[in-house]
Each structure stands twice: as C-alpha cells, then as structure tokens.
C-alpha positions as CSV (number, residue, x, y, z in Angstrom):
1,M,68.0,123.5,116.1
2,R,67.1,123.4,112.4
3,T,68.9,122.5,109.2
4,Q,67.8,121.5,105.7
5,V,69.5,118.1,105.5
6,A,70.4,116.0,108.6
7,I,73.1,113.5,107.7
8,I,73.6,110.4,109.9
9,G,77.1,109.0,109.5
10,S,80.5,110.7,109.1
11,G,82.1,108.1,106.8
12,P,83.0,109.0,103.2
13,A,79.4,109.0,102.0
14,G,78.1,111.4,104.7
15,L,81.1,113.7,104.4
16,L,81.0,113.8,100.6
17,L,77.3,114.5,100.6
18,G,77.7,117.2,103.3
19,Q,80.5,119.0,101.4
20,L,78.6,119.0,98.1
21,L,75.5,120.4,99.9
22,T,77.7,123.0,101.6
23,N,79.2,124.1,98.3
24,A,75.7,124.5,96.9
25,G,74.6,126.6,99.8
26,I,72.4,123.9,101.4
27,D,72.5,123.7,105.2
28,N,73.4,120.4,106.7
29,I,74.6,118.8,110.0
30,I,76.4,115.5,110.3
31,L,76.0,113.2,113.3
32,D,78.0,110.1,114.2
33,R,77.9,107.8,117.2
34,V,81.7,107.3,117.3
35,S,84.7,109.7,117.5
36,K,86.6,111.3,114.7
37,D,89.7,109.3,115.6
38,Y,87.8,106.0,115.5
39,I,86.5,106.8,112.0
40,L,90.0,107.7,110.8
41,G,91.4,104.5,112.4
42,R,89.2,102.2,110.2
43,V,91.0,100.4,107.4
44,R,88.9,100.2,104.2
45,A,89.0,100.1,100.4
46,G,91.3,102.1,98.2
47,V,90.4,101.6,94.5
48,L,88.5,104.6,93.2
49,E,86.5,104.8,90.0
50,E,86.9,108.0,87.9
51,G,83.3,108.9,88.9
52,M,84.3,109.1,92.6
53,V,87.5,110.9,91.7
54,D,85.4,113.5,89.9
55,M,83.0,113.7,92.9
56,L,85.9,114.4,95.3
57,D,87.2,117.1,92.9
58,R,83.7,118.6,92.8
59,A,83.6,118.7,96.6
60,G,87.0,120.5,96.5
61,A,88.7,117.7,98.4
62,G,90.8,116.0,95.6
63,E,94.0,117.9,95.8
64,R,96.0,115.5,97.9
65,M,94.5,112.5,96.2
66,H,95.9,113.7,92.8
67,R,99.2,114.4,94.5
68,E,99.7,111.2,96.4
69,G,97.3,108.7,94.8
70,L,98.4,106.1,92.3
71,P,96.6,106.1,88.9
72,H,96.3,102.5,87.6
73,D,95.8,101.7,83.9
74,G,95.4,98.0,84.4
75,F,95.5,95.0,86.7
76,S,96.5,91.4,86.5
77,L,94.5,88.2,86.6
78,A,96.9,85.5,87.8
79,F,96.1,81.8,87.1
80,D,97.8,78.8,85.6
81,G,101.0,80.1,87.1
82,R,101.1,83.3,84.9
83,D,100.0,86.9,84.9
84,H,97.4,88.0,82.4
85,R,97.1,91.8,82.3
86,I,93.7,93.6,81.7
87,D,94.5,96.9,80.0
88,L,91.9,99.1,81.5
89,F,92.9,102.3,79.8
90,G,93.5,100.6,76.4
91,L,90.1,98.9,76.5
92,T,88.0,101.7,77.9
93,G,90.0,105.0,77.8
94,R,89.6,105.2,81.6
95,R,91.6,104.2,84.7
96,V,91.2,103.8,88.4
97,M,92.9,105.6,91.3
98,V,94.5,103.8,94.3
99,Y,94.0,106.0,97.3
100,G,93.1,104.7,100.7
101,Q,89.6,105.4,102.2
102,T,91.2,106.6,105.4
103,E,93.1,109.3,103.5
104,L,90.1,110.5,101.5
105,T,88.0,110.5,104.7
106,H,90.7,112.7,106.3
107,D,90.6,115.0,103.3
108,L,86.8,115.4,103.5
109,M,87.0,116.0,107.2
110,D,89.6,118.7,106.8
111,K,87.5,120.3,104.0
112,R,84.4,120.3,106.3
113,E,86.3,121.9,109.2
114,A,87.7,124.6,106.9
115,S,84.1,125.3,105.6
116,G,83.0,125.8,109.2
117,D,80.1,123.2,109.0
118,S,78.7,121.4,112.0
119,S,79.6,117.8,112.8
120,V,78.7,116.1,116.0
121,Y,80.8,113.1,117.0
122,E,80.1,110.7,119.8
123,A,76.4,111.4,119.6
124,T,74.5,108.6,121.3
125,N,71.0,107.3,120.6
126,V,70.7,109.0,117.3
127,T,67.2,108.4,116.0
128,P,65.3,109.6,113.0
129,H,61.6,110.5,113.5
130,D,58.5,111.2,111.4
131,F,60.4,110.8,108.1
132,D,57.1,109.6,106.6
133,G,55.4,112.9,107.4
134,A,55.8,116.6,106.7
135,G,58.1,117.4,109.7
136,P,61.0,114.9,110.0
137,Y,63.6,115.4,112.8
138,V,66.5,113.6,114.4
139,T,67.2,113.3,118.1
140,Y,70.5,112.5,119.8
141,E,72.2,112.6,123.2
142,K,75.5,114.4,123.9
143,D,77.1,114.8,127.3
144,G,73.8,113.7,128.9
145,V,71.7,116.2,127.1
146,T,69.0,115.3,124.5
147,H,69.1,117.4,121.4
148,R,66.6,117.7,118.5
149,I,67.3,118.7,114.9
150,D,64.3,119.6,112.7
151,C,65.0,119.2,109.0
152,D,63.6,118.8,105.5
153,F,65.3,115.5,104.8
154,I,67.4,112.8,106.5
155,A,70.3,111.1,104.7
156,G,71.1,107.7,106.3
157,C,74.9,107.3,105.6
158,D,75.5,105.2,108.7
159,G,76.5,101.9,107.3
160,Y,75.1,98.3,107.4
161,H,74.7,98.3,111.2
162,G,73.4,101.9,111.5
163,V,70.1,103.1,112.8
164,S,68.8,104.5,109.5
165,R,67.7,101.3,107.9
166,K,66.7,99.8,111.2
167,S,64.3,102.7,111.7
168,V,62.3,101.7,108.6
169,P,59.3,99.4,109.2
170,E,60.0,95.9,108.2
171,S,56.9,95.8,106.1
172,A,58.3,98.6,103.9
173,L,61.7,97.0,103.2
174,K,62.7,94.0,101.1
175,S,66.2,92.6,101.5
176,Y,68.3,90.4,99.3
177,E,71.3,88.6,100.7
178,R,74.0,86.1,99.8
179,I,76.5,85.0,102.4
180,Y,79.7,83.5,101.0
181,P,81.3,80.5,102.7
182,F,84.7,82.1,103.2
183,G,86.4,85.3,104.3
184,W,89.5,87.4,103.5
185,L,92.5,87.4,105.8
186,G,94.2,90.7,105.1
187,I,97.3,92.5,106.3
188,L,98.8,96.0,106.0
189,A,102.6,96.3,106.0
190,E,105.1,99.0,105.3
191,V,106.7,97.1,102.4
192,P,106.9,98.0,98.7
193,P,104.1,96.3,96.7
194,V,105.0,93.1,94.9
195,S,103.7,94.7,91.6
196,H,103.0,98.2,90.4
197,E,99.4,97.1,89.6
198,L,96.9,94.9,91.5
199,I,97.1,91.2,91.1
200,Y,93.9,89.0,91.5
201,A,94.9,85.4,91.8
202,N,92.9,82.2,91.2
203,H,94.7,79.2,92.7
204,P,93.7,75.7,93.8
205,R,94.6,76.7,97.4
206,G,92.3,79.7,97.2
207,F,92.0,83.3,96.1
208,A,94.7,86.0,96.8
209,L,94.9,89.7,96.1
210,C,98.0,91.9,96.1
211,S,97.1,95.5,96.5
212,M,98.7,98.7,97.9
213,R,98.1,102.0,99.5
214,S,101.3,103.7,98.4
215,H,104.7,103.0,96.9
216,T,105.8,101.8,100.4
217,R,102.6,100.4,101.9
218,S,101.1,97.0,100.8
219,R,97.7,95.5,101.4
220,Y,97.6,91.8,100.9
221,Y,94.7,89.3,101.2
222,I,94.2,85.5,101.0
223,Q,90.9,83.6,101.0
224,C,90.4,81.7,104.3
225,A,87.8,79.7,106.1
226,L,85.3,81.6,108.2
227,D,86.4,79.8,111.4
228,E,90.1,80.8,111.1
229,K,91.5,82.8,114.0
230,I,93.8,85.7,113.7
231,E,96.1,84.5,116.4
232,D,96.8,81.4,114.4
233,W,98.3,83.4,111.5
234,S,101.8,84.8,112.1
235,D,103.2,87.1,109.5
236,D,105.5,84.4,108.3
237,R,102.7,81.9,107.8
238,F,100.6,84.5,106.0
239,Y,103.4,85.4,103.6
240,D,104.3,81.8,102.9
241,E,100.6,81.1,102.0
242,L,100.4,84.2,99.8
243,R,103.5,83.2,97.9
244,R,102.1,79.8,97.2
245,R,99.1,81.3,95.4
246,L,101.1,83.7,93.2
247,P,103.1,83.2,90.0
248,A,106.7,82.3,90.7
249,E,108.1,85.7,89.6
250,H,106.0,87.5,92.2
251,A,106.6,85.0,94.9
252,E,110.3,85.2,94.5
253,S,110.5,89.1,94.4
254,M,108.1,89.8,97.3
255,V,109.5,91.9,100.1
256,T,108.1,91.0,103.4
257,G,107.9,92.8,106.7
258,P,105.9,93.0,109.9
259,S,102.2,93.8,109.6
260,F,100.7,96.6,111.5
261,E,97.1,95.6,110.8
262,K,95.6,92.1,110.4
263,S,92.0,91.1,110.2
264,I,89.5,88.6,108.8
265,A,86.5,89.9,107.0
266,P,83.5,87.8,106.0
267,L,82.1,88.3,102.5
268,R,78.4,89.0,101.7
269,S,76.2,90.5,99.0
270,F,73.2,92.5,100.4
271,V,70.7,94.9,99.0
272,A,67.7,96.7,100.7
273,E,64.9,98.0,98.5
274,P,63.7,100.7,98.2
275,M,66.3,103.3,99.2
276,R,63.9,106.1,100.0
277,F,61.2,106.2,102.7
278,G,59.4,109.5,102.6
279,K,62.0,112.1,103.7
280,L,64.6,109.4,104.7
281,F,67.2,108.3,102.1
282,L,69.5,105.3,102.5
283,V,73.0,105.9,101.1
284,G,76.0,103.5,100.7
285,D,76.4,100.6,103.1
286,A,73.1,101.4,104.8
287,A,71.4,100.1,101.7
288,H,73.9,97.6,100.1
289,I,77.0,95.6,100.7
290,V,79.2,93.9,98.1
291,P,82.1,91.6,98.5
292,P,85.3,93.6,97.9
293,T,86.5,91.5,95.0
294,G,85.2,94.0,92.4
295,A,86.3,97.1,94.4
296,K,82.7,98.5,94.3
297,G,81.6,99.2,97.9
298,L,83.1,102.7,98.3
299,N,82.4,103.6,94.7
300,L,78.7,102.6,95.0
301,A,78.4,105.0,98.0
302,A,79.8,107.8,95.8
303,S,77.2,107.1,93.1
304,D,74.4,107.1,95.7
305,V,75.7,110.5,96.8
306,Y,75.7,111.7,93.2
307,Y,72.0,110.8,92.7
308,L,70.9,112.1,96.1
309,F,72.8,115.4,95.7
310,D,71.4,115.8,92.2
311,G,67.9,115.4,93.6
312,L,68.3,117.7,96.6
313,L,69.9,120.3,94.4
314,G,66.9,120.2,92.1
315,Y,64.6,120.5,95.0
316,Y,66.2,123.5,96.5
317,A,67.4,125.3,93.4
318,D,64.5,124.5,91.0
319,K,61.7,123.7,93.5
320,S,61.4,120.3,91.7
321,S,61.0,116.9,93.5
322,A,61.6,114.9,90.4
323,G,65.2,114.1,91.4
324,I,64.5,113.0,94.9
325,D,61.5,111.0,93.6
326,A,63.7,109.1,91.2
327,Y,66.6,108.6,93.7
328,S,65.9,105.0,94.7
329,E,65.2,103.8,91.2
330,R,68.3,105.5,89.7
331,A,70.6,104.3,92.5
332,L,69.3,100.7,92.6
333,K,69.8,100.3,88.9
334,R,73.5,100.9,89.3
335,V,73.7,99.1,92.6
336,W,72.4,95.8,91.0
337,R,74.8,96.0,88.1
338,A,77.7,96.4,90.6
339,V,76.3,93.6,92.7
340,R,76.3,91.4,89.7
341,F,79.9,92.3,88.8
342,S,81.1,91.7,92.3
343,W,79.3,88.4,92.5
344,S,80.8,87.4,89.2
345,M,84.4,88.3,90.2
346,T,83.9,86.5,93.5
347,T,82.5,83.4,91.9
348,M,85.2,83.3,89.2
349,L,88.2,83.8,91.5
350,H,87.5,82.0,94.8
351,R,87.5,78.4,95.8
352,F,84.1,77.3,97.0
353,P,83.7,74.2,99.2
354,D,81.9,72.3,96.4
355,T,84.1,73.5,93.6
356,G,86.0,70.3,93.1
357,E,88.2,69.5,90.1
358,F,85.4,70.2,87.6
359,G,84.6,73.6,89.1
360,Q,88.3,74.4,89.0
361,K,88.5,73.6,85.3
362,I,85.4,75.7,84.6
363,Q,87.0,78.7,86.4
364,E,90.2,78.3,84.4
365,A,88.3,78.1,81.2
366,E,86.3,81.2,82.1
367,L,89.5,83.1,83.0
368,D,91.2,81.9,79.8
369,Y,88.3,83.2,77.8
370,L,88.3,86.5,79.5
371,V,92.0,87.2,78.7
372,S,91.9,85.8,75.2
373,S,88.7,87.6,74.0
374,K,88.9,91.4,73.5
375,A,85.1,91.6,73.9
376,A,85.2,89.7,77.2
377,S,88.2,91.7,78.5
378,T,86.4,95.0,77.5
379,A,83.3,94.0,79.4
380,L,85.4,93.2,82.5
381,A,87.3,96.5,82.1
382,E,84.1,98.5,81.7
383,N,82.7,97.2,84.9
384,Y,85.9,97.5,86.8
385,V,86.6,101.2,86.0
386,G,82.9,101.9,86.8
387,L,79.7,102.1,84.8
388,P,78.6,105.7,84.1
389,Y,76.3,107.4,86.6
C-alpha cells in the first residue's frame, strides 16, 4: 500500500490534518491503535481560539460547531470574593468558542467518512520506519496480519504516550518539563452552568474553574492534591468544596446534579524539540503538553496542523520544501509562547505548597493589577483568544 502522507493518530490533530490534505487532493491514511468509540468517549477541552475555528471551517467541518457552539466574549477572574470580567472582545476584537473536543472530533470523523478516506482503527504495533531516509514507511498489525504503508511523509499525531516521539533516537531529542504539585478534580454534569461565561477562581483553599459544554451541561474543576482518590469525592462533597471557592453570588445560585464523569488529571508542562526528524513530524501532544489553565492544548495542536499543512501544500503544489523545512521552528515559536502563558495562568491562580501568606498576597496583587490595568488586561486577553499563526 502507498500514500503520500501517513498520519498516526485519529484525534483532532490527525483528523484535521487529514481532512485539509484530502481537500487539497493530497492522499493520506490515518492509523490509530484504539477504536473509534474509544476516541469519541474521551472527555477533553472545549475552548477554541478563532484560529482553530477558522481551521475547522477550512476543513469543511465547522457547520455544527457554529450552530451549537457557544461564542464567548469574555471570562471572569474571581478573587477577593468578587468577579472581575476580562472583556476579550472589547480588548482584542476577538472571541473564543466553547465547543467540546468530543463533538469536533465527531464532526471531523463524519467529514472523513463522507470523503471516503481511509482510517484504520485498532491497528496494533504501529511503527514508523526509515523516516531519516528517502523511503519512509509505517507498519501495523490488523486481525493478525502485518501491513506496510509506504509514504512520502509521516505525521505523528498520536499524543504524549504515542509511538511517534518514542521512535526518535534519544540523542536527537531534547525535552523540557515541569511537573506541578497538584491536579484537577473535574466533573461533568447535566446541569445549567453557574455563569454564561467561564470563571477562573483564585481562593485560599485552591483554584477552581467553572466551565461548560452547552447551556445544559457543565464542566467544573477544583485543584486537589495528587494523592487524592476519586472514590473519596462524592458529588455532594465536590459541590460543597466548589462553592467555598466561588464568590457568594455564584455559590448561592449554583444548580447541582449527579455527575456522569469524574476524574483527576495531573498538570504538567512539556516540550520536545525539534518537531521534525527527516520525514517524520510531531504534531500536538506528541510534541508538547500544557496545563489546561490557559485552554491552549487543543489550540496548539491546531496551529501545528496549520504550519505542517502549509508546508506539505507547498511541497506538493509548488515543489518547494521551504515550508516543511521551517515547520519545527515556526511551530515551536508559538508553542513556547503558549507554554509561557499557561505557566503564568497556572502560577497566578493555583495554591502551591510553599505559597504561604506572602505568596497569597503576591497573587492577589498580581490579579488586582491585571483587572485594573487596561494594558495588563489586554495582554492577558490577547494570549487567551490566541496569538496569530
């Protein structure tokens, strides 16, 4: 079997890249080690920058997003018992879209199936080969049979734990990492959101986030210790703790209900450099992870896809390798800016073990400056809505 681009990973990055390539007449095959249902069952982020919205439109997969998604013109920073709104649209002329990753993944899968393109799910032992030479290929096993796909390029869109980055020699890769000493305990519940916009709360008891997936589905988080256990957190205990960390008006008006998903996620910052190794390109979580505080993980995957697609389009349409040669540098420049922003938001809003009373006062002073200075609010808003590609 032969294709032009072999894509490892059928998450949003792989699907988006595949659809853009298909629309441009560039052959591609997507491989994934898990099933389609498993992918669609994963609960992930849901705040999209305008750049990602534009990319979904360009792929022809944005219709339902525009119909059911929730455009947001701002969000609130809650501290000292009050809400302080950041007017994203007023400060930048841009907004974000709240639309669940599961939904946009479904949209991209439906678009791919309608296009008749090939996706192989439950492909085991997927392995990229000879990507540092002239004839790269990928092997995988399906139903006990080994298959080989010869290709021009391999796009590793298979996440932090995927095979793509692990296939790169250690000597060729440099990694940067920061592990945070806490996690997020999150729930999904079929209850109306406590506010029509997101609330990021800094409180002496720890960080909290009130988000949503729709007008009737809420996504709530609280900062917790890494050794906490899910079974120790009943829904009632979770809601009680969340209310303690919110301004009184939200705590009193919150509608509660049984959760249908509950999990604890550790937080980390991670970047692998470079993002290109011969004919193999790392995309999205395969190359970088950010804490979810700044809502940048999914959006960084989209900007990686933008740069890689631009390079591949130039290669096939114009016979130029300039774009693919510049992929890693272009992508990493934006990645590190987003890593900085996510680290800044995480540091400013969370309670660290060594924060103490002095650290709490510094956080409060920084937050007060952010909401009282138009220049500071604008810088925050520019990063939140997404820096240009």
